[in-house]
N, CA, C and O atoms as CSV, one atom per row, in Angstrom:
chain,resi,resn,atom,element,x,y,z
A,1,UNK,N,N,-22.700,-27.225,21.707
A,1,UNK,CA,C,-21.414,-26.615,22.001
A,1,UNK,C,C,-21.241,-25.379,21.108
A,1,UNK,O,O,-21.410,-25.459,19.892
A,2,UNK,N,N,-20.911,-24.260,21.709
A,2,UNK,CA,C,-20.747,-22.996,20.984
A,2,UNK,C,C,-19.455,-23.011,20.168
A,2,UNK,O,O,-18.431,-23.535,20.606
A,3,UNK,N,N,-19.528,-22.423,18.969
A,3,UNK,CA,C,-18.339,-22.314,18.126
A,3,UNK,C,C,-17.363,-21.316,18.743
A,3,UNK,O,O,-17.769,-20.299,19.305
A,4,UNK,N,N,-16.089,-21.619,18.632
A,4,UNK,CA,C,-15.055,-20.732,19.156
A,4,UNK,C,C,-14.742,-19.671,18.100
A,4,UNK,O,O,-14.466,-20.002,16.947
A,5,UNK,N,N,-14.785,-18.414,18.491
A,5,UNK,CA,C,-14.491,-17.308,17.575
A,5,UNK,C,C,-12.985,-17.175,17.405
A,5,UNK,O,O,-12.248,-17.158,18.391
A,6,UNK,N,N,-12.524,-17.080,16.160
A,6,UNK,CA,C,-11.109,-16.949,15.861
A,6,UNK,C,C,-10.898,-15.786,14.899
A,6,UNK,O,O,-11.473,-15.779,13.810
A,7,UNK,N,N,-10.087,-14.806,15.279
A,7,UNK,CA,C,-9.779,-13.716,14.352
A,7,UNK,C,C,-9.043,-14.217,13.124
A,7,UNK,O,O,-9.179,-13.638,12.046
A,8,UNK,N,N,-8.271,-15.273,13.264
A,8,UNK,CA,C,-7.520,-15.786,12.120
A,8,UNK,C,C,-8.433,-16.255,10.991
A,8,UNK,O,O,-7.970,-16.444,9.866
A,9,UNK,N,N,-9.706,-16.443,11.270
A,9,UNK,CA,C,-10.672,-16.873,10.261
A,9,UNK,C,C,-11.441,-15.698,9.657
A,9,UNK,O,O,-12.334,-15.899,8.834
A,10,UNK,N,N,-11.105,-14.497,10.056
A,10,UNK,CA,C,-11.825,-13.310,9.616
A,10,UNK,C,C,-10.986,-12.503,8.631
A,10,UNK,O,O,-9.763,-12.630,8.582
A,11,UNK,N,N,-11.662,-11.680,7.858
A,11,UNK,CA,C,-10.960,-10.807,6.919
A,11,UNK,C,C,-10.399,-9.597,7.655
A,11,UNK,O,O,-11.026,-9.067,8.572
A,12,UNK,N,N,-9.227,-9.173,7.248
A,12,UNK,CA,C,-8.605,-7.991,7.828
A,12,UNK,C,C,-9.076,-6.746,7.060
A,12,UNK,O,O,-9.416,-6.832,5.880
A,13,UNK,N,N,-9.092,-5.614,7.725
A,13,UNK,CA,C,-9.389,-4.329,7.108
A,13,UNK,C,C,-8.139,-3.474,7.257
A,13,UNK,O,O,-7.575,-3.386,8.347
A,14,UNK,N,N,-7.701,-2.844,6.170
A,14,UNK,CA,C,-6.514,-1.993,6.200
A,14,UNK,C,C,-6.940,-0.529,6.261
A,14,UNK,O,O,-7.974,-0.157,5.705
A,15,UNK,N,N,-6.142,0.303,6.937
A,15,UNK,CA,C,-6.440,1.718,7.096
A,15,UNK,C,C,-5.220,2.567,6.742
A,15,UNK,O,O,-4.090,2.208,7.074
A,16,UNK,N,N,-5.450,3.679,6.077
A,16,UNK,CA,C,-4.491,4.766,5.936
A,16,UNK,C,C,-5.298,6.046,6.119
A,16,UNK,O,O,-6.527,6.024,6.061
A,17,UNK,N,N,-4.611,7.149,6.337
A,17,UNK,CA,C,-5.316,8.409,6.568
A,17,UNK,C,C,-4.995,9.421,5.485
A,17,UNK,O,O,-3.945,9.366,4.844
A,18,UNK,N,N,-5.928,10.348,5.299
A,18,UNK,CA,C,-5.733,11.445,4.358
A,18,UNK,C,C,-6.376,12.715,4.903
A,18,UNK,O,O,-7.369,12.665,5.630
A,19,UNK,N,N,-5.798,13.835,4.542
A,19,UNK,CA,C,-6.418,15.128,4.855
A,19,UNK,C,C,-7.009,15.739,3.588
A,19,UNK,O,O,-7.598,16.820,3.631
A,20,UNK,N,N,-6.851,15.045,2.459
A,20,UNK,CA,C,-7.364,15.525,1.175
A,20,UNK,C,C,-7.998,14.354,0.415
A,20,UNK,O,O,-7.340,13.710,-0.402
A,21,UNK,N,N,-9.274,14.084,0.687
A,21,UNK,CA,C,-9.906,12.900,0.085
A,21,UNK,C,C,-9.972,12.925,-1.438
A,21,UNK,O,O,-9.882,11.868,-2.061
A,22,UNK,N,N,-10.122,14.077,-2.051
A,22,UNK,CA,C,-10.168,14.127,-3.516
A,22,UNK,C,C,-8.840,13.679,-4.111
A,22,UNK,O,O,-8.810,12.892,-5.057
A,23,UNK,N,N,-7.761,14.174,-3.564
A,23,UNK,CA,C,-6.429,13.813,-4.041
A,23,UNK,C,C,-6.160,12.321,-3.796
A,23,UNK,O,O,-5.596,11.641,-4.653
A,24,UNK,N,N,-6.564,11.823,-2.635
A,24,UNK,CA,C,-6.356,10.403,-2.329
A,24,UNK,C,C,-7.212,9.507,-3.214
A,24,UNK,O,O,-6.768,8.439,-3.634
A,25,UNK,N,N,-8.425,9.935,-3.494
A,25,UNK,CA,C,-9.296,9.149,-4.370
A,25,UNK,C,C,-8.646,8.978,-5.744
A,25,UNK,O,O,-8.637,7.879,-6.298
A,26,UNK,N,N,-8.110,10.058,-6.283
A,26,UNK,CA,C,-7.442,9.983,-7.586
A,26,UNK,C,C,-6.227,9.056,-7.528
A,26,UNK,O,O,-6.000,8.273,-8.450
A,27,UNK,N,N,-5.447,9.142,-6.451
A,27,UNK,CA,C,-4.238,8.319,-6.338
A,27,UNK,C,C,-4.584,6.840,-6.219
A,27,UNK,O,O,-4.103,6.025,-7.006
A,28,UNK,N,N,-5.412,6.489,-5.244
A,28,UNK,CA,C,-5.700,5.079,-5.007
A,28,UNK,C,C,-6.532,4.466,-6.138
A,28,UNK,O,O,-6.325,3.306,-6.497
A,29,UNK,N,N,-7.455,5.221,-6.691
A,29,UNK,CA,C,-8.302,4.710,-7.778
A,29,UNK,C,C,-7.596,4.780,-9.131
A,29,UNK,O,O,-7.494,3.777,-9.838
A,30,UNK,N,N,-7.112,5.966,-9.485
A,30,UNK,CA,C,-6.601,6.164,-10.836
A,30,UNK,C,C,-5.142,5.740,-11.001
A,30,UNK,O,O,-4.789,5.141,-12.017
A,31,UNK,N,N,-4.296,6.040,-10.027
A,31,UNK,CA,C,-2.882,5.696,-10.142
A,31,UNK,C,C,-2.626,4.236,-9.775
A,31,UNK,O,O,-1.954,3.521,-10.517
A,32,UNK,N,N,-3.159,3.788,-8.632
A,32,UNK,CA,C,-2.923,2.416,-8.192
A,32,UNK,C,C,-3.930,1.427,-8.767
A,32,UNK,O,O,-3.682,0.221,-8.756
A,33,UNK,N,N,-5.052,1.914,-9.266
A,33,UNK,CA,C,-6.031,1.041,-9.909
A,33,UNK,C,C,-6.957,0.289,-8.973
A,33,UNK,O,O,-7.545,-0.718,-9.368
A,34,UNK,N,N,-7.102,0.760,-7.733
A,34,UNK,CA,C,-8.003,0.085,-6.803
A,34,UNK,C,C,-9.438,0.551,-7.049
A,34,UNK,O,O,-9.686,1.751,-7.160
A,35,UNK,N,N,-10.378,-0.382,-7.135
A,35,UNK,CA,C,-11.775,0.018,-7.308
A,35,UNK,C,C,-12.295,0.776,-6.080
A,35,UNK,O,O,-12.117,0.335,-4.944
A,36,UNK,N,N,-12.936,1.916,-6.326
A,36,UNK,CA,C,-13.578,2.679,-5.255
A,36,UNK,C,C,-14.921,2.024,-4.977
A,36,UNK,O,O,-15.779,1.966,-5.857
A,37,UNK,N,N,-15.108,1.536,-3.768
A,37,UNK,CA,C,-16.337,0.850,-3.385
A,37,UNK,C,C,-17.382,1.849,-2.931
A,37,UNK,O,O,-18.542,1.774,-3.337
A,38,UNK,N,N,-16.965,2.795,-2.079
A,38,UNK,CA,C,-17.907,3.811,-1.609
A,38,UNK,C,C,-17.170,5.011,-1.043
A,38,UNK,O,O,-16.018,4.931,-0.617
A,39,UNK,N,N,-17.885,6.124,-1.060
A,39,UNK,CA,C,-17.407,7.357,-0.441
A,39,UNK,C,C,-18.280,7.590,0.775
A,39,UNK,O,O,-19.428,8.016,0.647
A,40,UNK,N,N,-17.752,7.319,1.936
A,40,UNK,CA,C,-18.501,7.469,3.180
A,40,UNK,C,C,-18.126,8.807,3.816
A,40,UNK,O,O,-17.579,8.866,4.918
A,41,UNK,N,N,-18.439,9.876,3.085
A,41,UNK,CA,C,-18.071,11.218,3.503
A,41,UNK,C,C,-18.902,11.646,4.702
A,41,UNK,O,O,-20.098,11.362,4.745
A,42,UNK,N,N,-18.313,12.312,5.661
A,42,UNK,CA,C,-16.954,12.856,5.720
A,42,UNK,C,C,-15.970,11.938,6.447
A,42,UNK,O,O,-14.968,12.412,6.984
A,43,UNK,N,N,-16.243,10.631,6.471
A,43,UNK,CA,C,-15.441,9.735,7.290
A,43,UNK,C,C,-14.340,8.986,6.543
A,43,UNK,O,O,-13.209,8.918,7.025
A,44,UNK,N,N,-14.650,8.426,5.384
A,44,UNK,CA,C,-13.660,7.578,4.718
A,44,UNK,C,C,-14.010,7.349,3.258
A,44,UNK,O,O,-15.157,7.499,2.836
A,45,UNK,N,N,-12.992,6.985,2.506
A,45,UNK,CA,C,-13.141,6.421,1.167
A,45,UNK,C,C,-12.857,4.939,1.325
A,45,UNK,O,O,-11.933,4.554,2.042
A,46,UNK,N,N,-13.645,4.104,0.660
A,46,UNK,CA,C,-13.465,2.661,0.795
A,46,UNK,C,C,-13.093,2.071,-0.565
A,46,UNK,O,O,-13.800,2.258,-1.555
A,47,UNK,N,N,-11.968,1.357,-0.589
A,47,UNK,CA,C,-11.470,0.729,-1.806
A,47,UNK,C,C,-11.410,-0.781,-1.623
A,47,UNK,O,O,-11.332,-1.283,-0.502
A,48,UNK,N,N,-11.448,-1.489,-2.735
A,48,UNK,CA,C,-11.270,-2.940,-2.730
A,48,UNK,C,C,-9.832,-3.232,-3.152
A,48,UNK,O,O,-9.445,-2.975,-4.292
A,49,UNK,N,N,-9.056,-3.767,-2.229
A,49,UNK,CA,C,-7.663,-4.133,-2.511
A,49,UNK,C,C,-7.593,-5.653,-2.626
A,49,UNK,O,O,-7.113,-6.337,-1.722
A,50,UNK,N,N,-8.078,-6.167,-3.751
A,50,UNK,CA,C,-8.098,-7.610,-4.012
A,50,UNK,C,C,-8.825,-8.377,-2.920
A,50,UNK,O,O,-8.321,-9.380,-2.414
A,51,UNK,N,N,-10.011,-7.903,-2.559
A,51,UNK,CA,C,-10.812,-8.580,-1.549
A,51,UNK,C,C,-10.591,-8.086,-0.134
A,51,UNK,O,O,-11.307,-8.494,0.780
A,52,UNK,N,N,-9.618,-7.221,0.064
A,52,UNK,CA,C,-9.356,-6.618,1.377
A,52,UNK,C,C,-9.915,-5.200,1.348
A,52,UNK,O,O,-9.662,-4.443,0.411
A,53,UNK,N,N,-10.670,-4.852,2.372
A,53,UNK,CA,C,-11.200,-3.490,2.455
A,53,UNK,C,C,-10.090,-2.540,2.878
A,53,UNK,O,O,-9.465,-2.721,3.922
A,54,UNK,N,N,-9.855,-1.527,2.055
A,54,UNK,CA,C,-8.919,-0.457,2.402
A,54,UNK,C,C,-9.741,0.778,2.686
A,54,UNK,O,O,-10.389,1.322,1.792
A,55,UNK,N,N,-9.716,1.220,3.929
A,55,UNK,CA,C,-10.425,2.433,4.335
A,55,UNK,C,C,-9.416,3.579,4.420
A,55,UNK,O,O,-8.481,3.541,5.220
A,56,UNK,N,N,-9.618,4.582,3.596
A,56,UNK,CA,C,-8.792,5.781,3.645
A,56,UNK,C,C,-9.555,6.766,4.525
A,56,UNK,O,O,-10.486,7.434,4.074
A,57,UNK,N,N,-9.146,6.842,5.774
A,57,UNK,CA,C,-9.827,7.670,6.770
A,57,UNK,C,C,-9.557,9.145,6.505
A,57,UNK,O,O,-8.417,9.541,6.264
A,58,UNK,N,N,-10.597,9.944,6.549
A,58,UNK,CA,C,-10.476,11.381,6.304
A,58,UNK,C,C,-10.306,12.085,7.649
A,58,UNK,O,O,-11.157,11.993,8.534
A,59,UNK,N,N,-9.176,12.792,7.773
A,59,UNK,CA,C,-8.862,13.501,9.013
A,59,UNK,C,C,-8.556,14.964,8.697
A,59,UNK,O,O,-8.184,15.300,7.573
A,60,UNK,N,N,-8.716,15.829,9.697
A,60,UNK,CA,C,-8.441,17.260,9.477
A,60,UNK,C,C,-6.945,17.529,9.348
A,60,UNK,O,O,-6.509,18.216,8.425
A,61,UNK,N,N,-6.167,16.987,10.274
A,61,UNK,CA,C,-4.715,17.160,10.254
A,61,UNK,C,C,-4.086,15.790,10.251
A,61,UNK,O,O,-4.600,14.850,10.857
A,62,UNK,N,N,-2.963,15.685,9.559
A,62,UNK,CA,C,-2.333,14.378,9.444
A,62,UNK,C,C,-0.825,14.505,9.376
A,62,UNK,O,O,-0.290,15.348,8.655
A,63,UNK,N,N,-0.153,13.670,10.126
A,63,UNK,CA,C,1.308,13.559,10.066
A,63,UNK,C,C,1.614,12.093,9.768
A,63,UNK,O,O,1.287,11.219,10.570
A,64,UNK,N,N,2.236,11.818,8.625
A,64,UNK,CA,C,2.490,10.421,8.267
A,64,UNK,C,C,3.492,9.747,9.202
A,64,UNK,O,O,4.377,10.390,9.767
A,65,UNK,N,N,3.327,8.441,9.345
A,65,UNK,CA,C,4.252,7.634,10.137
A,65,UNK,C,C,5.594,7.567,9.417
A,65,UNK,O,O,5.659,7.748,8.201
A,66,UNK,N,N,6.640,7.314,10.148
A,66,UNK,CA,C,7.976,7.235,9.569
A,66,UNK,C,C,8.343,5.833,9.102
A,66,UNK,O,O,9.523,5.488,9.040
A,67,UNK,N,N,7.353,5.033,8.777
A,67,UNK,CA,C,7.595,3.655,8.360
A,67,UNK,C,C,6.504,3.235,7.383
A,67,UNK,O,O,5.533,3.964,7.179
A,68,UNK,N,N,6.664,2.072,6.784
A,68,UNK,CA,C,5.689,1.558,5.830
A,68,UNK,C,C,4.389,1.216,6.550
A,68,UNK,O,O,4.397,0.516,7.562
A,69,UNK,N,N,3.272,1.716,6.020
A,69,UNK,CA,C,1.979,1.452,6.640
A,69,UNK,C,C,1.107,0.493,5.832
A,69,UNK,O,O,0.131,-0.050,6.349
A,70,UNK,N,N,1.462,0.286,4.566
A,70,UNK,CA,C,0.647,-0.563,3.708
A,70,UNK,C,C,1.521,-1.087,2.582
A,70,UNK,O,O,2.295,-0.333,1.993
A,71,UNK,N,N,1.405,-2.356,2.280
A,71,UNK,CA,C,2.220,-2.922,1.218
A,71,UNK,C,C,1.492,-4.013,0.458
A,71,UNK,O,O,0.535,-4.609,0.951
A,72,UNK,N,N,1.961,-4.258,-0.741
A,72,UNK,CA,C,1.413,-5.293,-1.593
A,72,UNK,C,C,2.497,-6.305,-1.921
A,72,UNK,O,O,3.602,-5.928,-2.311
A,73,UNK,N,N,2.191,-7.580,-1.767
A,73,UNK,CA,C,3.095,-8.641,-2.189
A,73,UNK,C,C,2.789,-8.907,-3.658
A,73,UNK,O,O,1.649,-9.189,-4.025
A,74,UNK,N,N,3.810,-8.815,-4.485
A,74,UNK,CA,C,3.641,-8.970,-5.933
A,74,UNK,C,C,4.481,-10.149,-6.423
A,74,UNK,O,O,5.505,-10.467,-5.818
A,75,UNK,N,N,4.061,-10.800,-7.513
A,75,UNK,CA,C,4.821,-11.947,-8.002
A,75,UNK,C,C,6.127,-11.569,-8.702
A,75,UNK,O,O,7.101,-12.319,-8.638
A,76,UNK,N,N,6.153,-10.417,-9.368
A,76,UNK,CA,C,7.347,-9.964,-10.091
A,76,UNK,C,C,7.515,-8.469,-9.836
A,76,UNK,O,O,6.830,-7.643,-10.440
A,77,UNK,N,N,8.421,-8.139,-8.948
A,77,UNK,CA,C,8.552,-6.751,-8.501
A,77,UNK,C,C,8.990,-5.812,-9.622
A,77,UNK,O,O,8.535,-4.670,-9.675
A,78,UNK,N,N,9.849,-6.265,-10.506
A,78,UNK,CA,C,10.291,-5.373,-11.589
A,78,UNK,C,C,9.136,-5.016,-12.513
A,78,UNK,O,O,9.030,-3.873,-12.957
A,79,UNK,N,N,8.272,-5.978,-12.809
A,79,UNK,CA,C,7.092,-5.717,-13.643
A,79,UNK,C,C,6.175,-4.724,-12.936
A,79,UNK,O,O,5.689,-3.773,-13.548
A,80,UNK,N,N,5.939,-4.950,-11.640
A,80,UNK,CA,C,5.068,-4.066,-10.857
A,80,UNK,C,C,5.657,-2.664,-10.754
A,80,UNK,O,O,4.941,-1.677,-10.921
A,81,UNK,N,N,6.949,-2.570,-10.483
A,81,UNK,CA,C,7.600,-1.259,-10.342
A,81,UNK,C,C,7.538,-0.471,-11.649
A,81,UNK,O,O,7.277,0.732,-11.638
A,82,UNK,N,N,7.776,-1.144,-12.770
A,82,UNK,CA,C,7.705,-0.458,-14.062
A,82,UNK,C,C,6.288,0.029,-14.354
A,82,UNK,O,O,6.106,1.141,-14.849
A,83,UNK,N,N,5.290,-0.788,-14.054
A,83,UNK,CA,C,3.899,-0.395,-14.287
A,83,UNK,C,C,3.503,0.785,-13.403
A,83,UNK,O,O,2.836,1.712,-13.862
A,84,UNK,N,N,3.912,0.750,-12.138
A,84,UNK,CA,C,3.592,1.858,-11.235
A,84,UNK,C,C,4.318,3.132,-11.658
A,84,UNK,O,O,3.737,4.217,-11.617
A,85,UNK,N,N,5.573,3.013,-12.060
A,85,UNK,CA,C,6.318,4.190,-12.526
A,85,UNK,C,C,5.642,4.790,-13.757
A,85,UNK,O,O,5.552,6.011,-13.887
A,86,UNK,N,N,5.174,3.943,-14.648
A,86,UNK,CA,C,4.469,4.418,-15.846
A,86,UNK,C,C,3.180,5.151,-15.467
A,86,UNK,O,O,2.759,6.073,-16.165
A,87,UNK,N,N,2.553,4.736,-14.353
A,87,UNK,CA,C,1.323,5.386,-13.874
A,87,UNK,C,C,1.611,6.673,-13.104
A,87,UNK,O,O,0.683,7.376,-12.704
A,88,UNK,N,N,2.902,6.988,-12.892
A,88,UNK,CA,C,3.265,8.231,-12.219
A,88,UNK,C,C,3.806,8.075,-10.812
A,88,UNK,O,O,4.094,9.076,-10.156
A,89,UNK,N,N,3.951,6.855,-10.329
A,89,UNK,CA,C,4.494,6.629,-8.992
A,89,UNK,C,C,6.004,6.859,-9.016
A,89,UNK,O,O,6.704,6.393,-9.915
A,90,UNK,N,N,6.487,7.585,-8.012
A,90,UNK,CA,C,7.925,7.817,-7.853
A,90,UNK,C,C,8.408,7.010,-6.649
A,90,UNK,O,O,7.886,7.158,-5.544
A,91,UNK,N,N,9.393,6.171,-6.869
A,91,UNK,CA,C,9.905,5.330,-5.798
A,91,UNK,C,C,10.917,6.085,-4.947
A,91,UNK,O,O,11.688,6.911,-5.437
A,92,UNK,N,N,10.886,5.774,-3.663
A,92,UNK,CA,C,11.769,6.409,-2.686
A,92,UNK,C,C,13.170,5.829,-2.802
A,92,UNK,O,O,13.355,4.665,-3.157
A,93,UNK,N,N,14.140,6.658,-2.497
A,93,UNK,CA,C,15.549,6.253,-2.416
A,93,UNK,C,C,16.009,6.523,-0.989
A,93,UNK,O,O,15.770,7.598,-0.439
A,94,UNK,N,N,16.667,5.540,-0.403
A,94,UNK,CA,C,17.125,5.679,0.973
A,94,UNK,C,C,18.645,5.573,1.028
A,94,UNK,O,O,19.218,4.631,0.481
A,95,UNK,N,N,19.306,6.533,1.687
A,95,UNK,CA,C,20.768,6.499,1.809
A,95,UNK,C,C,21.221,5.207,2.484
A,95,UNK,O,O,20.613,4.744,3.450
A,96,UNK,N,N,22.291,4.642,1.959
A,96,UNK,CA,C,22.861,3.442,2.559
A,96,UNK,C,C,22.206,2.144,2.114
A,96,UNK,O,O,22.651,1.062,2.497
A,97,UNK,N,N,21.154,2.242,1.307
A,97,UNK,CA,C,20.495,1.030,0.810
A,97,UNK,C,C,20.828,0.883,-0.666
A,97,UNK,O,O,20.647,1.814,-1.450
A,98,UNK,N,N,21.305,-0.269,-1.029
A,98,UNK,CA,C,21.707,-0.536,-2.407
A,98,UNK,C,C,20.462,-0.872,-3.236
A,98,UNK,O,O,20.090,-2.038,-3.370
A,99,UNK,N,N,19.834,0.154,-3.782
A,99,UNK,CA,C,18.628,-0.025,-4.585
A,99,UNK,C,C,18.994,0.023,-6.068
A,99,UNK,O,O,19.890,0.764,-6.471
A,100,UNK,N,N,18.296,-0.771,-6.868
A,100,UNK,CA,C,18.587,-0.789,-8.299
A,100,UNK,C,C,17.964,0.423,-8.999
A,100,UNK,O,O,17.436,1.322,-8.344
A,101,UNK,N,N,18.030,0.440,-10.326
A,101,UNK,CA,C,17.552,1.589,-11.100
A,101,UNK,C,C,16.061,1.855,-10.915
A,101,UNK,O,O,15.605,2.976,-11.140
A,102,UNK,N,N,15.296,0.842,-10.508
A,102,UNK,CA,C,13.858,1.019,-10.269
A,102,UNK,C,C,13.555,1.420,-8.826
A,102,UNK,O,O,12.431,1.811,-8.512
A,103,UNK,N,N,14.552,1.324,-7.955
A,103,UNK,CA,C,14.345,1.618,-6.542
A,103,UNK,C,C,14.137,0.363,-5.710
A,103,UNK,O,O,13.758,0.450,-4.542
A,104,UNK,N,N,14.379,-0.806,-6.299
A,104,UNK,CA,C,14.181,-2.081,-5.603
A,104,UNK,C,C,15.414,-2.420,-4.771
A,104,UNK,O,O,16.544,-2.342,-5.254
A,105,UNK,N,N,15.183,-2.794,-3.521
A,105,UNK,CA,C,16.233,-3.206,-2.593
A,105,UNK,C,C,16.128,-4.702,-2.347
A,105,UNK,O,O,15.030,-5.230,-2.172
A,106,UNK,N,N,17.259,-5.380,-2.334
A,106,UNK,CA,C,17.314,-6.808,-2.008
A,106,UNK,C,C,17.643,-6.961,-0.534
A,106,UNK,O,O,18.742,-6.614,-0.102
A,107,UNK,N,N,16.690,-7.483,0.246
A,107,UNK,CA,C,16.911,-7.638,1.682
A,107,UNK,C,C,17.785,-8.862,1.962
A,107,UNK,O,O,17.864,-9.766,1.130
A,108,UNK,N,N,18.438,-8.899,3.120
A,108,UNK,CA,C,19.273,-10.048,3.474
A,108,UNK,C,C,18.484,-11.361,3.495
A,108,UNK,O,O,19.057,-12.423,3.249
A,109,UNK,N,N,17.191,-11.307,3.780
A,109,UNK,CA,C,16.366,-12.510,3.833
A,109,UNK,C,C,15.857,-12.969,2.476
A,109,UNK,O,O,15.196,-14.003,2.375
A,110,UNK,N,N,16.161,-12.206,1.435
A,110,UNK,CA,C,15.765,-12.602,0.094
A,110,UNK,C,C,14.581,-11.852,-0.480
A,110,UNK,O,O,14.317,-11.950,-1.679
A,111,UNK,N,N,13.866,-11.111,0.336
A,111,UNK,CA,C,12.745,-10.321,-0.186
A,111,UNK,C,C,13.287,-9.146,-0.989
A,111,UNK,O,O,14.366,-8.628,-0.701
A,112,UNK,N,N,12.537,-8.737,-1.984
A,112,UNK,CA,C,12.886,-7.567,-2.799
A,112,UNK,C,C,11.768,-6.547,-2.575
A,112,UNK,O,O,10.588,-6.873,-2.704
A,113,UNK,N,N,12.148,-5.313,-2.239
A,113,UNK,CA,C,11.176,-4.316,-1.790
A,113,UNK,C,C,11.440,-2.977,-2.457
A,113,UNK,O,O,12.588,-2.591,-2.676
A,114,UNK,N,N,10.353,-2.273,-2.778
A,114,UNK,CA,C,10.439,-0.891,-3.267
A,114,UNK,C,C,9.358,-0.088,-2.549
A,114,UNK,O,O,8.248,-0.573,-2.327
A,115,UNK,N,N,9.700,1.146,-2.192
A,115,UNK,CA,C,8.794,1.994,-1.425
A,115,UNK,C,C,8.383,3.223,-2.225
A,115,UNK,O,O,9.135,3.726,-3.060
A,116,UNK,N,N,7.173,3.692,-1.949
A,116,UNK,CA,C,6.670,4.917,-2.549
A,116,UNK,C,C,5.688,5.551,-1.576
A,116,UNK,O,O,5.258,4.922,-0.609
A,117,UNK,N,N,5.342,6.791,-1.842
A,117,UNK,CA,C,4.445,7.511,-0.936
A,117,UNK,C,C,3.139,7.852,-1.644
A,117,UNK,O,O,3.100,8.076,-2.854
A,118,UNK,N,N,2.074,7.885,-0.850
A,118,UNK,CA,C,0.810,8.386,-1.378
A,118,UNK,C,C,0.820,9.909,-1.245
A,118,UNK,O,O,1.777,10.452,-0.693
A,119,UNK,N,N,-0.197,10.619,-1.723
A,119,UNK,CA,C,-0.174,12.087,-1.683
A,119,UNK,C,C,-0.067,12.694,-0.282
A,119,UNK,O,O,0.358,13.841,-0.145
A,120,UNK,N,N,-0.444,11.945,0.764
A,120,UNK,CA,C,-0.346,12.452,2.131
A,120,UNK,C,C,0.977,12.109,2.798
A,120,UNK,O,O,1.214,12.495,3.943
A,121,UNK,N,N,1.841,11.387,2.091
A,121,UNK,CA,C,3.129,11.015,2.658
A,121,UNK,C,C,3.140,9.666,3.349
A,121,UNK,O,O,4.146,9.303,3.959
A,122,UNK,N,N,2.039,8.903,3.274
A,122,UNK,CA,C,2.035,7.544,3.807
A,122,UNK,C,C,3.026,6.711,2.987
A,122,UNK,O,O,2.993,6.744,1.757
A,123,UNK,N,N,3.890,5.978,3.653
A,123,UNK,CA,C,4.829,5.120,2.943
A,123,UNK,C,C,4.154,3.797,2.624
A,123,UNK,O,O,3.648,3.105,3.508
A,124,UNK,N,N,4.159,3.465,1.341
A,124,UNK,CA,C,3.579,2.228,0.835
A,124,UNK,C,C,4.703,1.418,0.201
A,124,UNK,O,O,5.772,1.960,-0.081
A,125,UNK,N,N,4.476,0.133,-0.025
A,125,UNK,CA,C,5.519,-0.679,-0.627
A,125,UNK,C,C,4.944,-1.758,-1.530
A,125,UNK,O,O,3.771,-2.121,-1.449
A,126,UNK,N,N,5.821,-2.252,-2.390
A,126,UNK,CA,C,5.578,-3.492,-3.105
A,126,UNK,C,C,6.733,-4.403,-2.749
A,126,UNK,O,O,7.855,-3.936,-2.551
A,127,UNK,N,N,6.471,-5.695,-2.665
A,127,UNK,CA,C,7.543,-6.626,-2.312
A,127,UNK,C,C,7.328,-7.971,-2.993
A,127,UNK,O,O,6.204,-8.419,-3.219
A,128,UNK,N,N,8.448,-8.584,-3.304
A,128,UNK,CA,C,8.474,-9.937,-3.868
A,128,UNK,C,C,9.239,-10.792,-2.873
A,128,UNK,O,O,10.340,-10.436,-2.455
A,129,UNK,N,N,8.651,-11.923,-2.495
A,129,UNK,CA,C,9.241,-12.753,-1.460
A,129,UNK,C,C,9.674,-14.104,-2.015
A,129,UNK,O,O,9.034,-14.633,-2.924
A,130,UNK,N,N,10.756,-14.668,-1.476
A,130,UNK,CA,C,11.153,-15.998,-1.904
A,130,UNK,C,C,10.040,-17.006,-1.582
A,130,UNK,O,O,9.216,-16.764,-0.701
A,131,UNK,N,N,10.024,-18.111,-2.285
A,131,UNK,CA,C,8.976,-19.131,-2.132
A,131,UNK,C,C,8.729,-19.541,-0.691
A,131,UNK,O,O,7.578,-19.733,-0.300
A,132,UNK,N,N,9.775,-19.679,0.107
A,132,UNK,CA,C,9.601,-20.177,1.459
A,132,UNK,C,C,8.965,-19.164,2.408
A,132,UNK,O,O,8.610,-19.525,3.530
A,133,UNK,N,N,8.811,-17.908,1.989
A,133,UNK,CA,C,8.182,-16.897,2.840
A,133,UNK,C,C,6.701,-16.737,2.539
A,133,UNK,O,O,5.992,-16.094,3.313
A,134,UNK,N,N,6.215,-17.295,1.450
A,134,UNK,CA,C,4.808,-17.098,1.083
A,134,UNK,C,C,3.933,-18.173,1.632
A,134,UNK,O,O,2.722,-18.155,1.414
C-alpha cells in the first residue's frame, strides 16, 4: 500500500522579495540575526529562520504588499521588541491603534503584536500569543 502524501507533514518555505540583495543581506543577517545559508545569485538569498528556509527573492522592481508578509511568534514581546530596537529596528505606528511605547498593540483576541519593515518595505511582525492559541 502506497503512503499518502500530506503537506502538513512537510516543512514550509517562507518568501519575501528584495530589489537590493546587499541591503537585505545586512538587514536579515546582521540586524535580525538570521544565519545566511547561501547566496543563490542572481535569484535569492537563503536564510535559516529557526529551521524554516527563508528565501529572499531578488527581483528587478518591487512594490511591497500592504499587509504583514512574515512574522515571528516570540515568548516575550517586550523583550523581543527592546532587542530589535537596540539592533536598529524601528517599529511602525498605525493611527487608531492603541500601541504602547514600544509599538506593541494588544489585539481583542489577546495576542500582542508589533510591526516593522525590512529595507524594501515588506511588513514584518513579532507577536506573543496567549497559551490557548499556541
